[in-house]
TORVEX-287054 format. One record per residue (C-alpha): x, y negated, z; residue number from 1; residue in one letter. Coordinates in steps of 0.25 Angstrom, whole numbers, m for minus. Layout:
N
ATOM      xx      yy      zz     k   r
ATOM       X       Y       Z   NUM   A
...
END
This chain:
449
ATOM      xx      yy      zz     k   r
ATOM      15      87     178     1   M
ATOM      11      85     164     2   S
ATOM       7      72     159     3   S
ATOM      m8      68     158     4   P
ATOM     m14      69     144     5   P
ATOM     m14      57     135     6   D
ATOM     m28      53     136     7   R
ATOM     m27      42     126     8   S
ATOM     m23      52     115     9   A
ATOM     m36      60     119    10   L
ATOM     m45      48     117    11   Q
ATOM     m41      43     103    12   V
ATOM     m53      40      95    13   P
ATOM     m55      48      83    14   G
ATOM     m64      57      75    15   P
ATOM     m69      71      79    16   S
ATOM     m81      79      77    17   G
ATOM     m91      71      69    18   L
ATOM     m82      59      68    19   T
ATOM     m71      67      62    20   L
ATOM     m81      72      52    21   A
ATOM     m84      58      48    22   L
ATOM     m69      55      47    23   T
ATOM     m68      67      37    24   L
ATOM     m80      62      30    25   R
ATOM     m73      48      29    26   D
ATOM     m60      54      24    27   F
ATOM     m68      62      13    28   A
ATOM     m73      48       8    29   R
ATOM     m59      42       9    30   G
ATOM     m48      38      18    31   P
ATOM     m53      24      19    32   I
ATOM     m67      28      25    33   P
ATOM     m59      38      35    34   M
ATOM     m50      27      41    35   I
ATOM     m62      17      41    36   E
ATOM     m71      27      48    37   G
ATOM     m60      30      58    38   L
ATOM     m58      15      61    39   Q
ATOM     m74      13      62    40   E
ATOM     m76      25      71    41   R
ATOM     m64      25      80    42   F
ATOM     m57      11      79    43   G
ATOM     m43       8      78    44   D
ATOM     m38      22      83    45   V
ATOM     m42      36      79    46   S
ATOM     m36      50      79    47   R
ATOM     m41      62      72    48   F
ATOM     m37      75      66    49   R
ATOM     m37      75      50    50   F
ATOM     m30      84      40    51   A
ATOM     m22      92      51    52   G
ATOM     m17      79      57    53   N
ATOM     m19      70      69    54   T
ATOM     m23      56      63    55   M
ATOM     m23      43      69    56   W
ATOM     m29      30      64    57   Q
ATOM     m24      17      70    58   F
ATOM     m31       4      66    59   G
ATOM     m26      m5      77    60   D
ATOM     m15     m14      73    61   P
ATOM      m8     m12      87    62   E
ATOM      m8       3      85    63   L
ATOM      m3       1      70    64   I
ATOM       8      m7      75    65   E
ATOM      13       4      84    66   V
ATOM      13      14      73    67   V
ATOM      19       5      62    68   M
ATOM      28      m3      70    69   L
ATOM      31      m1      85    70   R
ATOM      32      14      84    71   K
ATOM      34      15      69    72   A
ATOM      46      25      72    73   G
ATOM      36      35      78    74   D
ATOM      29      36      65    75   F
ATOM      32      42      51    76   I
ATOM      24      42      39    77   K
ATOM      11      50      39    78   D
ATOM       8      63      32    79   Q
ATOM      m1      56      21    80   I
ATOM      11      46      17    81   T
ATOM      20      58      15    82   H
ATOM      10      63       5    83   E
ATOM      17      53      m4    84   L
ATOM      31      59      m2    85   D
ATOM      32      67     m15    86   D
ATOM      28      54     m22    87   L
ATOM      36      43     m15    88   V
ATOM      46      52      m8    89   G
ATOM      53      47       4    90   Q
ATOM      52      32       1    91   G
ATOM      48      21      11    92   L
ATOM      34      25      11    93   L
ATOM      36      39      16    94   T
ATOM      49      41      23    95   S
ATOM      52      40      38    96   D
ATOM      63      39      48    97   G
ATOM      77      36      44    98   E
ATOM      75      38      29    99   L
ATOM      64      28      29   100   W
ATOM      72      18      37   101   R
ATOM      84      20      28   102   R
ATOM      75      18      15   103   Q
ATOM      68       6      21   104   R
ATOM      81      m1      24   105   K
ATOM      86       2      10   106   L
ATOM      73      m2       3   107   A
ATOM      68     m14      11   108   A
ATOM      78     m24       6   109   P
ATOM      74     m21      m9   110   T
ATOM      60     m28      m6   111   L
ATOM      64     m40       2   112   Q
ATOM      57     m53      m2   113   R
ATOM      69     m59      m9   114   R
ATOM      69     m47     m18   115   H
ATOM      54     m46     m21   116   I
ATOM      53     m60     m25   117   Q
ATOM      60     m57     m38   118   A
ATOM      49     m48     m42   119   Y
ATOM      38     m59     m42   120   A
ATOM      41     m63     m56   121   E
ATOM      39     m48     m61   122   A
ATOM      26     m47     m53   123   M
ATOM      20     m60     m60   124   V
ATOM      25     m56     m73   125   R
ATOM      19     m42     m74   126   L
ATOM       6     m47     m68   127   T
ATOM       5     m58     m79   128   R
ATOM       8     m47     m90   129   A
ATOM      m3     m39     m85   130   M
ATOM     m14     m50     m85   131   I
ATOM      m9     m56     m98   132   E
ATOM     m17     m44    m105   133   T
ATOM     m30     m48     m98   134   W
ATOM     m34     m60    m106   135   G
ATOM     m45     m69    m102   136   D
ATOM     m53     m58     m95   137   Q
ATOM     m50     m44     m91   138   A
ATOM     m57     m33     m84   139   D
ATOM     m47     m24     m78   140   R
ATOM     m46     m11     m70   141   K
ATOM     m37     m19     m61   142   F
ATOM     m31      m8     m51   143   H
ATOM     m25      m2     m63   144   H
ATOM     m19     m15     m68   145   D
ATOM     m13     m18     m54   146   S
ATOM      m7      m4     m53   147   M
ATOM       0      m6     m67   148   E
ATOM       4     m20     m63   149   L
ATOM      10     m17     m50   150   T
ATOM      17      m5     m56   151   L
ATOM      24     m14     m66   152   R
ATOM      28     m23     m55   153   I
ATOM      34     m12     m47   154   V
ATOM      41      m6     m59   155   V
ATOM      47     m19     m62   156   K
ATOM      51     m23     m48   157   T
ATOM      56      m9     m44   158   L
ATOM      63      m5     m57   159   F
ATOM      64     m18     m64   160   N
ATOM      57     m11     m76   161   L
ATOM      44     m13     m84   162   E
ATOM      42       2     m87   163   M
ATOM      30      m1     m96   164   E
ATOM      31      13    m102   165   H
ATOM      30      20     m88   166   E
ATOM      19      11     m81   167   I
ATOM       7      20     m85   168   D
ATOM      15      33     m81   169   R
ATOM      19      27     m68   170   I
ATOM       6      22     m64   171   G
ATOM      m1      35     m67   172   R
ATOM       8      42     m59   173   A
ATOM       6      33     m47   174   V
ATOM      m9      34     m48   175   E
ATOM      m8      49     m49   176   D
ATOM       1      50     m36   177   G
ATOM      m8      41     m28   178   M
ATOM     m21      49     m33   179   D
ATOM     m14      62     m28   180   A
ATOM     m10      56     m15   181   F
ATOM     m25      52     m13   182   H
ATOM     m30      66     m16   183   E
ATOM     m20      73      m6   184   R
ATOM     m22      63       5   185   V
ATOM     m36      56       5   186   H
ATOM     m45      68       0   187   T
ATOM     m48      81       5   188   M
ATOM     m36      87      m2   189   W
ATOM     m28      82      10   190   R
ATOM     m34      94      18   191   F
ATOM     m31     105       8   192   I
ATOM     m19     100       0   193   K
ATOM     m10     109       8   194   T
ATOM     m16     121       2   195   Y
ATOM     m20     116     m12   196   V
ATOM     m14     105     m21   197   D
ATOM     m23      93     m23   198   P
ATOM     m28      92     m38   199   P
ATOM     m19      80     m40   200   L
ATOM      m6      86     m35   201   Q
ATOM      m1      89     m49   202   P
ATOM      m4      74     m53   203   V
ATOM       3      70     m41   204   H
ATOM      15      78     m44   205   E
ATOM      16      72     m59   206   R
ATOM      15      58     m53   207   A
ATOM      27      61     m44   208   V
ATOM      34      67     m55   209   E
ATOM      31      55     m64   210   T
ATOM      35      44     m54   211   L
ATOM      48      52     m50   212   D
ATOM      52      52     m65   213   D
ATOM      49      37     m68   214   V
ATOM      56      32     m55   215   L
ATOM      67      42     m56   216   G
ATOM      71      37     m70   217   D
ATOM      70      23     m65   218   L
ATOM      79      25     m53   219   I
ATOM      89      32     m61   220   R
ATOM      90      21     m71   221   E
ATOM      91      10     m61   222   R
ATOM     102      18     m54   223   Q
ATOM     110      18     m67   224   R
ATOM     107       4     m70   225   D
ATOM     109      m5     m58   226   Q
ATOM     109     m18     m65   227   S
ATOM     104     m30     m57   228   P
ATOM      89     m31     m55   229   G
ATOM      79     m34     m45   230   D
ATOM      72     m21     m45   231   D
ATOM      69     m14     m32   232   L
ATOM      75      m1     m37   233   L
ATOM      89      m7     m39   234   L
ATOM      88     m12     m25   235   R
ATOM      85       2     m20   236   L
ATOM      96       8     m28   237   I
ATOM     106      m2     m22   238   Q
ATOM     101      m1      m8   239   A
ATOM     111       4       2   240   R
ATOM     109       8      17   241   D
ATOM     118       4      28   242   D
ATOM     128      16      24   243   E
ATOM     128      12      10   244   G
ATOM     119      23       5   245   H
ATOM     109      21      m7   246   A
ATOM      96      28      m8   247   M
ATOM      96      42     m14   248   S
ATOM      89      44     m27   249   D
ATOM      77      50     m20   250   R
ATOM      76      38     m11   251   Q
ATOM      77      29     m22   252   L
ATOM      65      36     m29   253   R
ATOM      57      37     m16   254   D
ATOM      59      22     m13   255   E
ATOM      56      18     m28   256   A
ATOM      44      26     m28   257   M
ATOM      39      21     m15   258   T
ATOM      41       6     m19   259   I
ATOM      35      10     m33   260   F
ATOM      22      15     m28   261   L
ATOM      20       6     m16   262   A
ATOM      23      m6     m24   263   G
ATOM      14      m2     m36   264   H
ATOM       1       3     m29   265   E
ATOM      m1      m5     m17   266   T
ATOM       1     m19     m24   267   T
ATOM      m8     m15     m35   268   A
ATOM     m19     m12     m25   269   L
ATOM     m17     m25     m18   270   A
ATOM     m18     m33     m31   271   I
ATOM     m31     m25     m35   272   T
ATOM     m38     m27     m22   273   Y
ATOM     m34     m42     m21   274   A
ATOM     m40     m45     m35   275   L
ATOM     m52     m36     m32   276   Y
ATOM     m55     m44     m19   277   L
ATOM     m53     m57     m26   278   L
ATOM     m62     m53     m38   279   A
ATOM     m73     m51     m27   280   N
ATOM     m70     m64     m19   281   H
ATOM     m71     m75     m30   282   P
ATOM     m68     m86     m19   283   G
ATOM     m55     m80     m15   284   A
ATOM     m51     m78     m29   285   Q
ATOM     m54     m93     m32   286   Q
ATOM     m45     m96     m20   287   R
ATOM     m34     m88     m26   288   V
ATOM     m36     m95     m40   289   H
ATOM     m35    m109     m33   290   D
ATOM     m23    m105     m26   291   E
ATOM     m16    m100     m38   292   L
ATOM     m20    m112     m46   293   D
ATOM     m14    m122     m36   294   H
ATOM      m1    m115     m33   295   R
ATOM      12    m120     m39   296   G
ATOM      23    m113     m46   297   G
ATOM      24     m99     m52   298   A
ATOM      20     m86     m45   299   L
ATOM      32     m80     m38   300   G
ATOM      37     m73     m26   301   A
ATOM      31     m83     m16   302   N
ATOM      17     m81     m21   303   A
ATOM      11     m75      m8   304   A
ATOM      16     m88      m1   305   N
ATOM      12     m97     m12   306   D
ATOM      m2     m91     m13   307   L
ATOM      m8     m89       1   308   P
ATOM     m22     m86      m3   309   Y
ATOM     m18     m76     m13   310   L
ATOM      m9     m70      m3   311   K
ATOM     m21     m69       6   312   G
ATOM     m29     m62      m5   313   V
ATOM     m17     m52      m5   314   A
ATOM     m17     m50      10   315   Q
ATOM     m32     m48      10   316   E
ATOM     m32     m38      m1   317   A
ATOM     m21     m30       7   318   L
ATOM     m30     m31      19   319   R
ATOM     m43     m26      13   320   L
ATOM     m37     m16       3   321   Y
ATOM     m23     m13       9   322   P
ATOM     m16      m4      m2   323   P
ATOM      m9       3      10   324   A
ATOM     m22       6      16   325   W
ATOM     m17      16      27   326   I
ATOM      m4      18      34   327   V
ATOM       0      32      39   328   G
ATOM      10      37      50   329   R
ATOM      13      50      57   330   E
ATOM      18      50      72   331   A
ATOM      32      55      72   332   A
ATOM      32      57      87   333   V
ATOM      22      56      98   334   D
ATOM      19      41      99   335   V
ATOM       9      32     106   336   R
ATOM       2      22      98   337   V
ATOM      m5      12     108   338   G
ATOM     m12      22     117   339   P
ATOM     m13      33     108   340   W
ATOM      m4      45     107   341   H
ATOM       0      49      93   342   V
ATOM       7      62      92   343   E
ATOM      18      66      82   344   K
ATOM      12      70      69   345   G
ATOM      m1      62      70   346   D
ATOM      m4      54      58   347   Q
ATOM      m7      39      59   348   V
ATOM     m16      31      50   349   M
ATOM     m16      16      50   350   I
ATOM     m28      12      41   351   P
ATOM     m23      m2      35   352   T
ATOM     m36      m2      28   353   F
ATOM     m44      m2      41   354   V
ATOM     m35     m11      49   355   V
ATOM     m36     m22      38   356   H
ATOM     m51     m22      39   357   R
ATOM     m52     m22      54   358   N
ATOM     m61     m34      59   359   E
ATOM     m52     m35      71   360   R
ATOM     m41     m41      63   361   F
ATOM     m48     m47      50   362   F
ATOM     m61     m56      51   363   D
ATOM     m71     m50      41   364   D
ATOM     m62     m39      37   365   P
ATOM     m68     m34      25   366   L
ATOM     m69     m48      18   367   R
ATOM     m59     m52       8   368   F
ATOM     m53     m65      14   369   M
ATOM     m39     m69       9   370   P
ATOM     m40     m82      17   371   S
ATOM     m39     m74      30   372   R
ATOM     m24     m73      28   373   W
ATOM     m22     m88      26   374   L
ATOM     m21     m92      41   375   D
ATOM     m11     m83      47   376   G
ATOM     m20     m70      49   377   L
ATOM      m8     m61      46   378   E
ATOM       0     m66      58   379   K
ATOM     m13     m66      67   380   R
ATOM     m16     m51      64   381   L
ATOM     m11     m40      73   382   P
ATOM       2     m35      67   383   R
ATOM      m4     m22      60   384   F
ATOM     m18     m27      57   385   A
ATOM     m14     m30      42   386   Y
ATOM      m4     m21      36   387   L
ATOM      m5     m20      21   388   P
ATOM      10     m17      20   389   F
ATOM      11      m8      33   390   G
ATOM      19     m13      44   391   G
ATOM      31     m10      54   392   G
ATOM      44      m5      49   393   P
ATOM      37       2      37   394   R
ATOM      30     m10      32   395   V
ATOM      30     m10      16   396   C
ATOM      43     m16      11   397   I
ATOM      36     m20      m1   398   G
ATOM      26     m29       6   399   N
ATOM      32     m43       1   400   H
ATOM      33     m37     m13   401   F
ATOM      19     m32     m13   402   A
ATOM      13     m45      m8   403   M
ATOM      21     m54     m18   404   M
ATOM      16     m44     m29   405   E
ATOM       2     m45     m24   406   L
ATOM       1     m60     m24   407   V
ATOM       9     m62     m37   408   L
ATOM       0     m52     m45   409   V
ATOM     m13     m58     m39   410   L
ATOM      m8     m72     m42   411   A
ATOM      m4     m69     m56   412   T
ATOM     m17     m63     m59   413   I
ATOM     m26     m73     m52   414   L
ATOM     m19     m85     m57   415   E
ATOM     m25     m81     m71   416   R
ATOM     m37     m73     m68   417   Y
ATOM     m49     m72     m59   418   R
ATOM     m54     m59     m56   419   V
ATOM     m68     m52     m55   420   E
ATOM     m72     m38     m49   421   D
ATOM     m78     m29     m60   422   L
ATOM     m81     m18     m50   423   S
ATOM     m95     m14     m47   424   E
ATOM     m92     m11     m32   425   S
ATOM     m82     m13     m21   426   V
ATOM     m69      m7     m24   427   V
ATOM     m67       7     m19   428   G
ATOM     m55      12     m12   429   L
ATOM     m47      24     m15   430   D
ATOM     m36      25      m4   431   P
ATOM     m24      33      m7   432   S
ATOM      m9      30      m4   433   V
ATOM     m15      16      m6   434   T
ATOM     m29       9      m6   435   L
ATOM     m33      11     m20   436   R
ATOM     m46       6     m27   437   P
ATOM     m56      17     m31   438   K
ATOM     m56      16     m46   439   G
ATOM     m54       3     m54   440   D
ATOM     m54     m11     m49   441   V
ATOM     m61     m18     m61   442   P
ATOM     m58     m33     m61   443   L
ATOM     m60     m44     m71   444   R
ATOM     m49     m54     m74   445   F
ATOM     m54     m68     m80   446   I
ATOM     m44     m78     m84   447   R
ATOM     m44     m91     m77   448   R
ATOM     m36     m99     m87   449   W
END
């Protein structure tokens, strides 16, 4: 006798007919309107067909925990993430299975707390070098500034180099690579790129070639010269697995590229959004200034603990504008997620941007309130209601590095300047690999002393 049909799988809420047309309309406006529309119309679970795939969206922390932690082994990276394969190769962001486990085991020790504390001095020094050129008042296109700053920081910490002559070239290649990814994945080219190359495909190929050339030269030079240093690349070169094997040249390139891109782009965005929010909330900004004025000692690796309100600013910026705005997975096998039957090959979206703005977990969720983090909120939240760095076994290995850098850069700027917003409207969002602002973020910096 055959088993009865799984009725729960047939009753999954999701768009069809008119509501599917509305979902496609939302997608044409951008991926953020689409994931918000799904949450608004169907709640924490929805399933639908899109671009030839069965898609699920899970906004419930309990279901997210199943996907990202309790049954993490039943999922692999999704198809959209693999659009980055030719840029980042098979690094930690995109690899799966035994390769991912081996690389994680090799790479994770290079970013432990005792190692990243050595980078605090470089973060402060490079930030001070940036603001030294500003004088008593400066009107800045700050997203550009923050991208250049974090690029300098990651080049210094990853390669122990300043690379002044390559900064602009690398920065342009990264921008081009991200723009091409956005075109392939988050526009109507997603439906037709199988048949016709998107317009930015040649730009993408040049960007990959440029980054391959620059990183390849740096890796080969560091392999030849293994003099002592604190750079992450040397630690990757010297890392050995349980059998005593080192990373191959290709894996070194892929892991260096992954750290390079992740450590540059995401932190730049968090810094930009934090200063934008403070510029629009003068009371919160004054509280940051007061905390900085009354602290003791120099800025260092413990800044996030020494400056609790500023850390709350960082956490709140990551909540409202998470650089990793969505997480994707693909079911590697048929798997149950709560009451739902997810079939092998189904694509799963975890909309961090939507989860972070859910009123079930955050009072007045659209309001910028750094103080909400000062009374133990993070410990009271459901485990996966706040996930700016992901979670489970694939949690970002650079989370401590990123939080330290975020707080140190903000503290270094704000101890000397107050900031005002020069934009004429609320910042627009342009989600790609990361949650980018649309256009410039014009800010005015006015010297405090």
